[in-house]
Residue frames relative to the residue before (quaternion, step in Angstrom):
aa qw qx qy qz dx dy dz
M 1.0000 0.0000 0.0000 0.0000 0.00 0.00 0.00
D 0.3569 -0.6893 0.5801 0.2471 3.58 -1.12 0.64
N 0.7322 -0.4577 0.2601 0.4322 3.57 -1.20 0.20
Q 0.6374 0.5342 -0.3374 0.4410 3.53 1.08 -0.79
E 0.6286 0.5183 -0.3139 0.4876 3.58 0.98 -0.90
K 0.6870 0.4468 -0.3288 0.4693 3.69 0.76 -0.81
A 0.6239 0.5085 -0.3634 0.4693 3.70 0.93 -0.67
I 0.6388 0.4966 -0.3539 0.4690 3.65 0.84 -0.78
A 0.6391 0.5243 -0.3274 0.4577 3.65 0.93 -0.83
I 0.6593 0.5222 -0.3220 0.4346 3.57 0.88 -0.93
L 0.7051 0.4486 -0.2752 0.4752 3.61 0.85 -1.00
T 0.6509 0.4972 -0.3410 0.4613 3.59 0.92 -0.74
G 0.6273 0.5286 -0.3265 0.4696 3.58 1.01 -0.83
W 0.6438 0.5391 -0.3030 0.4506 3.55 1.03 -0.82
Y 0.6758 0.5069 -0.2696 0.4623 3.53 0.87 -1.04
T 0.6723 0.5099 -0.2909 0.4510 3.48 0.99 -0.91
G 0.6307 0.5401 -0.3146 0.4600 3.53 1.08 -0.83
D 0.6147 0.5198 -0.3455 0.4823 3.62 1.06 -0.84
G 0.6609 0.5185 -0.3104 0.4451 3.62 0.88 -0.85
M 0.6608 0.5031 -0.3063 0.4652 3.53 0.95 -0.91
G 0.7066 0.4967 -0.2582 0.4328 3.52 0.92 -0.94
S 0.4921 0.6662 -0.4191 0.3719 3.56 1.35 -0.34
Q 0.6396 0.5730 -0.3487 0.3754 3.60 1.03 -0.54
T 0.8168 0.2039 -0.1126 0.5278 3.55 0.97 -0.66
D 0.3263 0.7558 -0.5168 0.2349 3.69 1.17 0.19
G 0.8208 0.2503 -0.1934 0.4757 3.54 -0.87 0.97
M 0.5964 0.5821 -0.3492 0.4284 3.57 1.28 -0.21
E 0.4598 -0.6121 0.5486 0.3361 3.56 -1.18 0.27
A 0.6071 -0.5655 0.4053 0.3839 3.63 -1.09 0.63
S 0.6479 0.5323 -0.3283 0.4348 3.57 0.94 -0.81
E 0.6261 0.5337 -0.3182 0.4712 3.60 1.10 -0.69
V 0.6447 0.5204 -0.3096 0.4665 3.54 1.03 -0.89
E 0.6308 0.5475 -0.3172 0.4492 3.59 1.01 -0.96
V 0.6599 0.5088 -0.3172 0.4528 3.58 0.92 -0.82
L 0.6959 0.4794 -0.2644 0.4648 3.57 0.95 -0.98
C 0.8168 0.1291 -0.0372 0.5610 3.62 1.06 -0.82
P 0.0518 -0.8386 0.5401 0.0475 3.59 0.48 1.09
E 0.6942 0.4633 -0.2726 0.4788 3.62 1.16 -0.48
G 0.6072 -0.5612 0.3422 0.4463 3.57 1.34 0.11
I 0.4383 -0.6639 0.5481 0.2582 3.54 -1.35 0.14
Q 0.0986 -0.8437 0.5277 0.0077 3.57 -0.36 1.23
E 0.7883 0.2395 -0.1105 0.5559 3.63 1.14 -0.48
L 0.6018 -0.5601 0.4277 0.3758 3.56 -1.36 0.35
Y 0.7459 0.3700 -0.2399 0.4992 3.60 1.10 -0.25
T 0.2760 0.7893 -0.5118 0.1974 3.62 1.16 0.37
L 0.7804 0.2704 -0.1518 0.5430 3.60 0.93 -0.82
E 0.2504 0.8034 -0.5234 0.1339 3.69 0.99 0.47
E 0.5736 0.5684 -0.3977 0.4356 3.63 1.10 -0.36
V 0.6866 0.4416 -0.2451 0.5230 3.60 1.18 -0.69
R 0.7719 0.1570 -0.0281 0.6155 3.56 1.02 -0.99
P 0.1763 -0.8371 0.5042 0.1184 3.63 0.22 1.17
L 0.7262 0.3781 -0.2577 0.5131 3.65 1.05 -0.41
C 0.2701 0.7622 -0.5593 0.1823 3.56 0.94 0.65
G 0.6832 0.4289 -0.3587 0.4696 3.45 -0.99 0.95
M 0.5994 0.5718 -0.3502 0.4372 3.54 1.26 -0.44
S 0.5242 -0.6429 0.4609 0.3155 3.57 -1.01 0.75
S 0.2089 -0.7408 0.6268 0.1215 3.51 -1.36 0.54
D 0.7355 -0.3673 0.2748 0.4986 3.56 -1.18 -0.19
V 0.5033 0.6362 -0.4195 0.4074 3.58 1.24 -0.36
S 0.7466 0.3072 -0.1701 0.5650 3.67 1.01 -0.73
D 0.6490 0.5494 -0.3433 0.3988 3.62 0.98 -0.75
L 0.6393 0.5234 -0.3415 0.4480 3.62 0.88 -0.84
P 0.7210 0.4233 -0.3144 0.4496 3.68 0.56 -0.85
T 0.6067 0.5556 -0.3601 0.4399 3.52 1.13 -0.55
L 0.6463 0.5094 -0.3041 0.4799 3.53 1.02 -0.92
L 0.6159 0.5485 -0.3338 0.4564 3.55 1.04 -0.74
G 0.6830 0.4848 -0.2732 0.4731 3.51 0.93 -0.94
L 0.6432 0.5379 -0.3055 0.4512 3.51 0.97 -0.82
S 0.6242 0.5485 -0.3135 0.4597 3.56 1.05 -0.91
I 0.6662 0.4913 -0.2927 0.4787 3.59 0.90 -1.01
A 0.6921 0.5105 -0.2851 0.4232 3.50 0.80 -1.09
S 0.6845 0.4860 -0.2849 0.4627 3.65 0.89 -0.88
N 0.7453 0.3969 -0.2314 0.4832 3.60 1.03 -0.74
K 0.2144 -0.7857 0.5125 0.2721 3.47 1.39 -0.51
A 0.6714 0.3779 -0.2912 0.5672 3.49 1.05 1.00
C 0.4304 -0.6776 0.5372 0.2589 3.56 -1.27 0.42
D 0.0816 0.8145 -0.5579 0.1364 3.59 0.04 1.36
V 0.2905 -0.7921 0.5006 0.1939 3.67 -0.07 1.20
H 0.6316 0.5317 -0.3604 0.4342 3.64 0.97 -0.59
H 0.6452 0.4915 -0.3317 0.4817 3.61 1.03 -0.65
V 0.6056 0.5502 -0.3461 0.4590 3.55 1.07 -0.73
K 0.6560 0.5254 -0.2930 0.4559 3.52 0.81 -1.04
A 0.6795 0.4690 -0.3042 0.4751 3.62 0.85 -0.96
S 0.6250 0.5227 -0.3615 0.4533 3.62 1.02 -0.65
Y 0.6526 0.5036 -0.3323 0.4583 3.64 0.96 -0.76
R 0.6826 0.4919 -0.2999 0.4496 3.60 0.96 -0.72
K 0.5916 0.5370 -0.3495 0.4894 3.54 1.22 -0.49
Y 0.6123 0.5680 -0.3194 0.4478 3.54 1.13 -0.81
I 0.6133 0.5596 -0.3561 0.4288 3.55 1.02 -0.71
Q 0.6861 0.5085 -0.2654 0.4475 3.56 1.07 -0.79
E 0.5772 0.5780 -0.3919 0.4233 3.59 1.19 -0.21
G 0.8256 -0.2971 0.2302 0.4209 3.53 -1.20 0.79
D 0.7990 -0.1688 0.1680 0.5521 3.56 -0.61 -1.22
G 0.0781 -0.8394 0.5365 -0.0397 3.45 0.29 1.40
P 0.8107 -0.2072 0.1741 0.5192 3.62 -1.03 -0.77
S 0.6810 -0.4704 0.3867 0.4067 3.41 -1.45 0.09
E 0.6841 -0.4883 0.3316 0.4284 3.61 -1.21 0.48
H 0.6548 0.5380 -0.3059 0.4338 3.55 0.94 -0.94
V 0.6811 0.4885 -0.2735 0.4718 3.58 0.89 -0.94
S 0.6212 0.5443 -0.3171 0.4662 3.53 1.04 -0.95
H 0.6506 0.5137 -0.3321 0.4501 3.63 0.87 -0.91
I 0.6579 0.5130 -0.3173 0.4509 3.64 0.88 -0.91
L 0.7017 0.4830 -0.2721 0.4474 3.56 0.87 -1.00
Q 0.6813 0.4729 -0.2736 0.4872 3.59 1.15 -0.65
T 0.7888 0.3383 -0.1776 0.4815 3.61 0.95 -0.69
E 0.7111 -0.3619 0.3036 0.5207 3.63 -0.05 -1.22
P 0.6747 -0.5190 0.3507 0.3905 3.56 -1.30 0.46
S 0.5186 -0.6435 0.4651 0.3173 3.57 -1.05 0.70
K 0.3448 -0.7294 0.5534 0.2069 3.57 -1.02 0.79
A 0.5396 0.6460 -0.3768 0.3867 3.56 1.28 -0.28
D 0.4886 -0.6337 0.5057 0.3225 3.59 -1.23 0.44
H 0.1591 0.8419 -0.4889 0.1639 3.49 0.78 1.12
S 0.5483 -0.6667 0.4226 0.2763 3.54 -1.07 0.87
L 0.3931 0.7236 -0.4814 0.3002 3.65 1.27 -0.12
S 0.6197 0.5968 -0.3354 0.3838 3.54 1.03 -0.77
L 0.6157 0.5717 -0.3241 0.4349 3.57 1.27 -0.42
T 0.5429 0.7027 -0.3833 0.2542 3.59 1.13 -0.64
R 0.7646 0.3728 -0.2358 0.4699 3.62 1.01 -0.57
S 0.3409 0.7952 -0.4496 0.2223 3.56 1.39 0.12
P 0.6774 0.4850 -0.3770 0.4048 3.69 0.79 -0.62
I 0.5969 0.5412 -0.3454 0.4810 3.59 1.17 -0.58
H 0.6613 0.4947 -0.2993 0.4778 3.60 0.86 -0.90
G 0.6628 0.5160 -0.3235 0.4356 3.57 0.99 -0.80
I 0.6452 0.5029 -0.3056 0.4873 3.55 1.06 -0.89
L 0.6406 0.5556 -0.3037 0.4344 3.62 0.99 -0.93
K 0.5928 0.6104 -0.3600 0.3827 3.58 1.04 -0.75
V 0.5953 0.6093 -0.3474 0.3920 3.60 1.09 -0.69
S 0.7845 0.3435 -0.1535 0.4929 3.54 1.06 -0.87
Q 0.6883 0.4772 -0.2719 0.4740 3.61 1.31 0.00
S 0.5405 -0.5628 0.4941 0.3834 3.59 -1.22 0.36
Q 0.6638 -0.5233 0.3620 0.3931 3.57 -1.19 0.57
G 0.7153 0.4683 -0.2659 0.4454 3.49 0.78 -1.07
K 0.6697 0.4879 -0.3209 0.4588 3.62 0.84 -0.75
W 0.6541 0.5232 -0.3092 0.4504 3.51 1.02 -0.90
L 0.6861 0.4801 -0.2968 0.4590 3.59 0.85 -0.84
T 0.6057 0.5500 -0.3463 0.4591 3.62 0.99 -0.73
F 0.7054 0.4603 -0.2776 0.4620 3.54 0.81 -0.98
L 0.6011 0.5541 -0.3540 0.4543 3.63 0.98 -0.87
K 0.7026 0.4797 -0.2886 0.4393 3.60 0.71 -1.08
A 0.6697 0.4900 -0.3080 0.4654 3.61 0.97 -0.88
E 0.6775 0.4913 -0.3045 0.4548 3.60 0.89 -0.77
N 0.6495 0.5230 -0.3239 0.4470 3.52 1.00 -0.79
Q 0.6363 0.5571 -0.3133 0.4319 3.56 1.11 -0.67
I 0.4854 0.6346 -0.4430 0.4067 3.58 1.28 -0.05
T 0.8137 0.2469 -0.1270 0.5107 3.56 1.04 -0.65
S 0.8127 0.1660 -0.0869 0.5518 3.61 1.17 -0.36
S 0.1696 -0.7628 0.6149 0.1061 3.52 -1.13 0.69
S 0.4535 0.6827 -0.4283 0.3806 3.57 1.31 0.37
D 0.4644 -0.6802 0.5091 0.2501 3.57 -0.80 1.12
L 0.6868 0.4872 -0.3086 0.4424 3.58 0.85 -0.85
S 0.6386 0.5096 -0.3226 0.4780 3.57 1.04 -0.69
L 0.6371 0.4949 -0.3397 0.4835 3.63 1.00 -0.72
Q 0.6422 0.5065 -0.3400 0.4641 3.67 0.88 -0.71
A 0.6510 0.5055 -0.3137 0.4715 3.56 0.98 -0.78
A 0.6476 0.5062 -0.3089 0.4785 3.56 0.93 -0.78
L 0.6541 0.4868 -0.3234 0.4802 3.59 0.98 -0.79
L 0.6065 0.5626 -0.3329 0.4525 3.61 1.04 -0.79
L 0.7160 0.4512 -0.2673 0.4608 3.55 0.76 -1.09
S 0.6261 0.5257 -0.3363 0.4674 3.64 1.04 -0.81
Y 0.6297 0.5129 -0.3372 0.4761 3.56 0.98 -0.76
G 0.6322 0.5481 -0.3233 0.4419 3.55 1.03 -0.87
F 0.6593 0.4721 -0.3190 0.4906 3.64 0.89 -0.80
A 0.6510 0.5050 -0.3330 0.4586 3.61 0.91 -0.81
S 0.6529 0.5147 -0.3227 0.4524 3.59 0.89 -0.77
L 0.5891 0.5478 -0.3662 0.4678 3.59 1.06 -0.63
L 0.6801 0.4679 -0.2827 0.4885 3.59 0.98 -0.66
E 0.7819 0.3933 -0.1998 0.4404 3.53 0.69 -1.08
Q 0.7843 0.2999 -0.1493 0.5221 3.59 1.03 -0.71
G 0.2418 -0.7923 0.5221 0.2032 3.57 0.84 -0.88
Y 0.0049 0.7603 -0.6477 0.0483 3.61 -0.97 0.95
D 0.2040 -0.7782 0.5794 0.1307 3.54 -1.23 0.50
Q 0.7393 0.3033 -0.2392 0.5515 3.55 1.27 0.24
G 0.5259 -0.6537 0.4413 0.3184 3.58 -0.97 0.77
L 0.6112 0.5731 -0.3356 0.4306 3.57 1.02 -0.72
T 0.6813 0.4856 -0.2878 0.4660 3.52 0.87 -1.01
F 0.6413 0.5361 -0.3057 0.4560 3.54 1.01 -0.88
V 0.6973 0.4481 -0.2864 0.4806 3.62 0.73 -0.99
T 0.6088 0.5329 -0.3686 0.4577 3.65 0.99 -0.64
E 0.6244 0.5183 -0.3266 0.4846 3.65 1.04 -0.75
L 0.6422 0.5179 -0.3392 0.4520 3.60 0.91 -0.83
Q 0.6601 0.4897 -0.3277 0.4659 3.60 0.94 -0.78
S 0.6327 0.5139 -0.3453 0.4652 3.60 1.00 -0.71
F 0.6029 0.5335 -0.3408 0.4855 3.61 1.08 -0.73
A 0.6860 0.5067 -0.2980 0.4288 3.56 0.81 -0.91
K 0.6376 0.5116 -0.3106 0.4849 3.53 1.18 -0.72
R 0.6402 0.5439 -0.2957 0.4549 3.54 0.99 -0.95
S 0.7143 0.4331 -0.2173 0.5049 3.54 1.04 -0.94
R 0.3626 -0.7456 0.4800 0.2867 3.68 1.24 0.00
F 0.1404 0.8025 -0.5581 0.1575 3.61 0.83 1.02
D 0.7145 -0.4123 0.3729 0.4247 3.50 -1.37 0.23
E 0.5285 -0.6711 0.4163 0.3113 3.54 -0.80 1.04
R 0.5908 0.5933 -0.3703 0.4022 3.61 1.13 -0.59
I 0.6065 0.5337 -0.3579 0.4682 3.65 1.17 -0.54
I 0.6752 0.5211 -0.2873 0.4358 3.48 0.91 -0.98
T 0.6231 0.5375 -0.2892 0.4890 3.53 1.14 -0.94
C 0.6463 0.5365 -0.3045 0.4491 3.59 0.99 -0.94
L 0.6848 0.4585 -0.2916 0.4855 3.59 0.88 -0.85
Q 0.6109 0.5250 -0.3676 0.4649 3.63 1.09 -0.59
A 0.6199 0.5370 -0.3461 0.4556 3.61 0.99 -0.79
A 0.6325 0.5228 -0.3298 0.4668 3.62 1.03 -0.78
I 0.6815 0.5080 -0.2866 0.4420 3.54 0.98 -0.93
N 0.6378 0.5425 -0.3053 0.4536 3.56 1.15 -0.76
Q 0.2476 -0.8357 0.4641 0.1581 3.54 1.25 -0.43
K 0.2482 0.7162 -0.5916 0.2747 3.58 0.92 1.01
P 0.6417 -0.5408 0.3574 0.4099 3.58 -1.12 0.69
L 0.4375 -0.6956 0.5058 0.2624 3.58 -0.99 0.80
P 0.3874 -0.6739 0.5584 0.2899 3.62 -0.98 0.68
L 0.4743 -0.6223 0.5317 0.3240 3.49 -1.37 0.24
Y 0.2121 -0.7951 0.5622 0.0819 3.57 -0.88 0.94
D 0.4711 -0.6458 0.5022 0.3298 3.58 -1.06 0.62
A 0.7480 -0.4398 0.2641 0.4211 3.56 -1.30 0.24
K 0.6703 0.4808 -0.2949 0.4822 3.57 1.03 -0.80
Q 0.6650 0.5204 -0.3221 0.4279 3.58 0.80 -0.86
S 0.6578 0.5447 -0.3053 0.4211 3.53 1.10 -0.87
T 0.6419 0.5313 -0.3405 0.4355 3.64 1.16 -0.25
F 0.4860 0.6585 -0.4357 0.3745 3.59 1.28 -0.14
V 0.5661 -0.6393 0.3950 0.3388 3.63 -0.96 0.73
L 0.6641 0.4936 -0.3179 0.4629 3.57 0.99 -0.72
T 0.6150 0.5342 -0.3468 0.4649 3.55 1.02 -0.69
T 0.6584 0.4912 -0.3215 0.4711 3.64 0.88 -0.85
L 0.6479 0.5218 -0.3278 0.4477 3.58 0.88 -0.81
L 0.6494 0.5338 -0.2937 0.4550 3.55 0.92 -0.99
V 0.6959 0.4855 -0.2737 0.4528 3.53 0.69 -1.14
V 0.6975 0.4866 -0.2790 0.4460 3.59 0.79 -0.94
M 0.7175 0.4544 -0.2707 0.4532 3.57 0.82 -0.97
H 0.5903 0.5523 -0.3537 0.4706 3.53 1.18 -0.67
T 0.6797 0.4766 -0.2889 0.4769 3.63 0.90 -0.94
L 0.6446 0.5356 -0.3468 0.4211 3.58 0.94 -0.71
I 0.6697 0.4619 -0.2906 0.5037 3.55 1.14 -0.63
A 0.6690 0.5414 -0.2872 0.4205 3.61 0.99 -0.88
F 0.7972 0.2083 -0.1043 0.5570 3.62 1.03 -0.65
D 0.2052 -0.7795 0.5747 0.1415 3.53 -1.02 0.81
S 0.6126 0.4960 -0.3388 0.5138 3.58 1.30 0.62
Y 0.4970 -0.6472 0.4915 0.3042 3.56 -0.78 1.01
E 0.7064 0.4874 -0.2806 0.4298 3.61 0.72 -1.00
A 0.6963 0.4743 -0.2894 0.4544 3.60 0.82 -0.91
G 0.6390 0.5043 -0.3350 0.4744 3.60 1.00 -0.76
M 0.6480 0.5296 -0.3151 0.4475 3.55 0.94 -0.85
Q 0.6806 0.4841 -0.2969 0.4630 3.56 0.87 -0.91
A 0.6000 0.5264 -0.3571 0.4851 3.69 1.13 -0.49
L 0.7073 0.4899 -0.2739 0.4298 3.50 0.79 -1.03
V 0.6613 0.5186 -0.3217 0.4361 3.62 0.91 -0.82
M 0.6364 0.5466 -0.3278 0.4344 3.59 1.10 -0.48
R 0.5739 0.5800 -0.3609 0.4516 3.55 1.35 -0.34
G 0.3367 -0.7372 0.5364 0.2353 3.69 1.01 -0.40
G 0.5570 0.6424 -0.4186 0.3191 3.55 -1.02 -0.88
N 0.7915 -0.2219 0.2208 0.5250 3.55 -0.87 -0.98
A 0.0359 0.8973 -0.4383 0.0385 3.50 1.02 1.00
R 0.6226 0.5486 -0.3650 0.4221 3.54 0.99 -0.72
L 0.7314 0.4337 -0.2580 0.4588 3.59 0.76 -0.98
T 0.6563 0.5012 -0.3370 0.4522 3.62 0.92 -0.83
C 0.6538 0.4978 -0.3090 0.4788 3.59 1.02 -0.77
A 0.6588 0.5064 -0.3219 0.4538 3.58 0.96 -0.77
V 0.6646 0.4695 -0.3301 0.4784 3.63 0.84 -0.90
Y 0.6362 0.5127 -0.3350 0.4692 3.64 0.87 -0.83
G 0.6763 0.5169 -0.3041 0.4277 3.56 0.85 -0.98
G 0.6537 0.5009 -0.3158 0.4712 3.58 0.96 -0.86
L 0.6917 0.4786 -0.2970 0.4519 3.63 0.85 -0.93
A 0.6723 0.5024 -0.3109 0.4460 3.61 0.90 -0.93
A 0.6608 0.4931 -0.3121 0.4720 3.57 1.01 -0.80
G 0.6119 0.5261 -0.3405 0.4825 3.58 1.12 -0.64
L 0.6744 0.4796 -0.3138 0.4654 3.63 1.02 -0.63
Y 0.8287 0.3072 -0.0968 0.4578 3.54 0.80 -1.07
G 0.5437 -0.6251 0.4025 0.3895 3.58 1.22 -0.32
S 0.6808 -0.5219 0.3488 0.3773 3.57 -1.22 0.48
Q 0.6005 0.5871 -0.3640 0.4028 3.58 1.15 -0.68
C 0.6123 0.5467 -0.3880 0.4192 3.68 1.12 -0.27
I 0.6038 0.5481 -0.3667 0.4478 3.63 1.15 -0.28
P 0.4197 -0.7163 0.4799 0.2836 3.65 -0.59 1.02
E 0.4731 -0.6913 0.4615 0.2921 3.58 -0.75 1.03
R 0.6012 0.5678 -0.3616 0.4306 3.63 1.07 -0.67
W 0.6443 0.4835 -0.3309 0.4915 3.62 1.09 -0.61
I 0.6325 0.5212 -0.3511 0.4528 3.68 0.88 -0.79
D 0.6486 0.5621 -0.3090 0.4098 3.56 1.00 -0.80
E 0.6943 0.4776 -0.2518 0.4759 3.56 1.27 -0.59
I 0.6300 0.5444 -0.3861 0.3971 3.67 1.04 -0.19
F 0.0291 0.7902 -0.6104 0.0462 3.60 -1.10 0.66
P 0.5896 -0.6135 0.4023 0.3378 3.57 -1.20 0.55
S 0.5347 -0.5707 0.5030 0.3679 3.54 -1.20 0.41
A 0.6289 -0.5322 0.3925 0.4090 3.60 -1.18 0.45
A 0.6453 0.5401 -0.3241 0.4323 3.57 1.03 -0.79
L 0.6556 0.4920 -0.2933 0.4921 3.61 1.00 -0.88
E 0.6636 0.5175 -0.3114 0.4413 3.56 0.86 -0.86
S 0.6205 0.5399 -0.3131 0.4748 3.55 1.09 -0.76
M 0.6734 0.5148 -0.2727 0.4551 3.50 0.93 -1.01
I 0.6569 0.5161 -0.2985 0.4615 3.54 0.98 -0.88
K 0.7069 0.4741 -0.2618 0.4549 3.57 0.86 -0.91
K 0.6261 0.5049 -0.3474 0.4820 3.58 1.22 -0.30
Q 0.7723 0.4186 -0.1847 0.4406 3.55 1.07 -0.67
T 0.8200 0.2938 -0.0872 0.4834 3.63 0.99 -0.73
L 0.6957 -0.4658 0.3718 0.4011 3.44 -1.47 -0.11
F 0.5074 0.6537 -0.4152 0.3780 3.64 1.29 0.03
K 0.2694 0.8382 -0.4587 0.1201 3.54 1.32 -0.13
R 0.8072 0.2840 -0.0958 0.5086 3.55 0.76 -1.12
E 0.6199 0.5644 -0.3392 0.4267 3.61 1.19 0.17
T 0.4974 -0.5569 0.5586 0.3611 3.54 -1.34 0.27
I 0.3595 -0.7504 0.5145 0.2073 3.57 -0.80 1.00
H 0.0614 -0.7732 0.6310 0.0164 3.56 -0.73 1.02
M 0.5287 -0.6825 0.4137 0.2889 3.56 -0.81 1.04
E 0.6379 0.5453 -0.3007 0.4532 3.53 1.03 -0.91
K 0.6682 0.4665 -0.2963 0.4981 3.57 0.95 -0.89
L 0.6161 0.5312 -0.3589 0.4576 3.64 1.01 -0.66
A 0.6154 0.5520 -0.3371 0.4504 3.56 0.99 -0.82
A 0.6812 0.4901 -0.2919 0.4589 3.57 0.86 -1.00
S 0.6442 0.5161 -0.3234 0.4627 3.68 0.97 -0.84
L 0.6944 0.4784 -0.2874 0.4542 3.60 0.81 -0.92
A 0.6199 0.5510 -0.3317 0.4496 3.58 0.99 -0.87
K 0.6782 0.5039 -0.2829 0.4540 3.55 0.84 -1.00
S 0.6796 0.5064 -0.2737 0.4548 3.58 0.84 -1.01
L 0.7063 0.4612 -0.2899 0.4522 3.58 0.79 -0.92
L 0.6824 0.4827 -0.3065 0.4555 3.63 0.98 -0.72
E 0.6693 0.4774 -0.3220 0.4695 3.59 1.22 -0.43
L 0.4812 0.6845 -0.4335 0.3346 3.57 1.25 -0.15
A 0.2258 -0.7914 0.5519 0.1347 3.62 -0.59 1.06
């Protein structure tokens, strides 16, 4: 795969993971087990409980808006990005109450995993930017939603991970996670991040976290990296993650982007891609800003358009 094909796979895998996770986001694992004792095989398995399963959330909407801002301006302008996020809040069913509050008031001081949501865009962007320019923009954009040093380091780690999938390529989860740990050590990151990655590498059974615990950035990293090593199939790993509930949208999205970057877009079931669609808020924002005005928005086509634009940015 060339870089554009890999970038399309990453974004499509991310969007599909968000859609899959929509079915159990916020649920306890025990609740999911009762509802689906045979497991979750499709994006619509729980549509009676979650009628809009498959629809994008702020997990996909925020990185898309970031990418669209960069593509439309052909530049990385953090003020334009912030304005775009605030306009998004005003659209119909926009982001969750928690995300809306942060975007309207001040960055969160908590070590929250929201900081990871734009990492695939930053990772793709790194390929076309100088190290200094890329890092300055990543830090400034991350500060829109978080003032936590730990969350910033985690966002940088994951963005580096997506970039390395494009620039270096890996074919095994273990090799990839080991490289992330080496990067964290070289960068003198918080020891908790290094320990978290080591726990994923050790492959001890994962504990079950409650809904609040699952939103912490270290929890998200551990669960995703552990799953990436444990499974060599996009589908099998996704099905395991969605059964955990909790912060399912984000964990499934991060896993989906990384797994697709490892194995290519062919690893994502077409039947799942066919079921994902943009939120009304994202669709409205896109049609106001781009050439998609008179078209039906398909997430796969959106992934291709963003990947091309970001990689062409000089």
